[in-house]
N, C-alpha and C positions, 0 to 999 in steps of 0.2 A: 843139211838142206832138205826141204820137204819133197823135192822132186826126185831125189836119188832113188828111193824105192820104186817109183813109177818107171824110171828109166831102166833100172835093172830088170824089171818084170817084162819089158818089151823083148820080143824074140829076135827081130831082124834089125840089122844096123840102119836100114832105111827108115824104119818106124822111129828109132831113137833119134835119127837126124831130123826127121820131120817134127817130132815133138820139141826138140831143142830149138829149131827154127821158129816154131809157133810161139814158144815162150819168149824168145828174143824179140820177135816182131811185136808181141803184146807189150813188152817192156818199153820198147822204143815209142810205141804209140802212147802209152801211159805217160812217159816223160814229156813227150811233145804236148799232150793235153795239159799237163801241169804248167808247162812253159806258157802256153797260150792263155790259160786262165790267169796266170800272174801278169802277163803283159797286158791283157785286156783290163785288168783291175788297175794297173799302173797308169794306163792311158786314161781311165775314168777319173783317177785322182789328179793326174798331172794336167790334163787338158780335156775336160768333159764336154766342152762346147766346140772343140776342134778349131781353136783360134789359130790364125796363120801369121800373126804379127810377132815380132821378136820381143821376148820378155825382158824384164829389167836387168837380168843377169846374162843376157845374150842367148837364152834358151829358145828353141824353135821346134815346132812340129808336135805331133800327137803324144810323143813321149818326152817332150821338153828337153831335147838334147842340148848340151852346151857344145860349142865348137870343138873343144879339146876331146870330148868323148866321141863325137862324130868322127874326128880324124883318127882315133884309135882303131876304128874298124873299117874305114873306107877312104878311098882317094877322091870320091865324088864330091862335088861342091856342096858346101853346107846349106845353101839355099834349097837343095832338094829334100831337106829334112821335113818340109811340109807335105811332100807327096807320100801318100800312105804306103805304097809299094817299097819305096826306098827306105822310109822310116822303119817299116817292119823288118826289112833285111838287117838293118843296123841294130834294131832292138833285139833280134834273136841273137846276133853275135855278142852284143853287150851282156845279155842275160846269161848266155853260155860262158862268157868270160868270168862274170861274177860267180856263177855257180862253181866252175872249175877252181877258181881261186879260193873260194870258201872251203871246198873239199880238200884242197891241198893244205890248208891251214887247220884241218880237222874241226871245222865249224860246220854244223848241219846246214845244208843249203835249202832251208825252208823258204816258203814264199815271204814270210816275215823278214828273214835275214837278207834275202835278195832285194826286197823292196827297200829295206833300210840302207843297204849298200848303194842302191840306185839313187837314193835321195841324198845321202851325206858322204858317199865315197867308201870304197872298200877298206882302205887303211883305217879310217875312223871306226868302222865296225870291228875290224880285227883287233884294234887297240882297246875296244870296249868303252869308247868315249863318245858314243853317239849322243847328240843333243836330244832333248825331249821332243822337239818338233819332228825330228826324224823318226823317233819312236812312235809318235802319233800318226805320222804318215804311213809307216809300215803297218800299224794296227788297222788303219782304214783300208789298206790294200788287202790285208788278211781277212777283214770283215766282208769285203766285197766278194772275195773268192768263196768264202763260206756261204754267203747268201746265194750266190750263183749255183753252188753245188746243192743247196737245199731246194732251190726252185726247180732245178733240173731233175731232182729225185722224186718230186711230186708227180703223180699221174695226172694226165690231162683228161678231164671229163667232158665228153661231147654230149650235149643235150639235143635230143631229136625234137623237131617242130611237130606240132599236132597235125593231123591229116589235113590236106588241102581243102579249102572251101572256095566259093566263087569270088571272094574278095582278093584283090591284087595285093594290097598293103593294108595292114591293120595296125592300130595303135592302141595299146592297153595302158591306161593311166597308171596302173600298179606295176607294170613291167619296168625293168631297169634299162631296156633297150628296145629299139624297133625290131620287129620280126617281119621277114618277107616270105611270101609263098610264091614259088615259081610255077606258073601255069602254062607257059609257052616255051617252045624250044629256044627261042631267042628273046628273052624277056627284056622289057624296057622298064627300068625302075623309076618311080616317081616318089619323091619324099613330100609328104604333106604335113604341115603343122597347123595348129589351130589359129 
């Protein structure tokens, strides 16, 4: 392991302990980040417009739970699946159950495999008999995660406005958007169009 030389180089037991705790906390946060990225992508594929009506197979909520899946993880009424807080709690439990089950079966718990199991069931994935629609579903989830990671890695560029002039609002025909100059402590904005 890469950390063993670093730990051996530390002189005091307390510094070793703090180092190990830091690594442990970082690992937990990284895993939670992966989980939420995957769940957010599953939500976007399953129910992008946050529909609250029951689907044709009885699915409900942001993650499109079926009643049997809901009952695996909670005793709360299934109608609560449309409430984000309740749905998130069950989604985390279901995600962790899928991940743990994949690991026990020696299958890599990638976002792709978790999404496929979410869509067509764990046993189907473990047997290697997932239908092509589930494969496409898992690919869409993986693509959304990858896009999200690429966008979050790009730096945000903040453009400064030119120095203030006596005009309150100006419109430049060549500009992509309106720009405002704030001249007063409590400004009142007025949009004017031609």
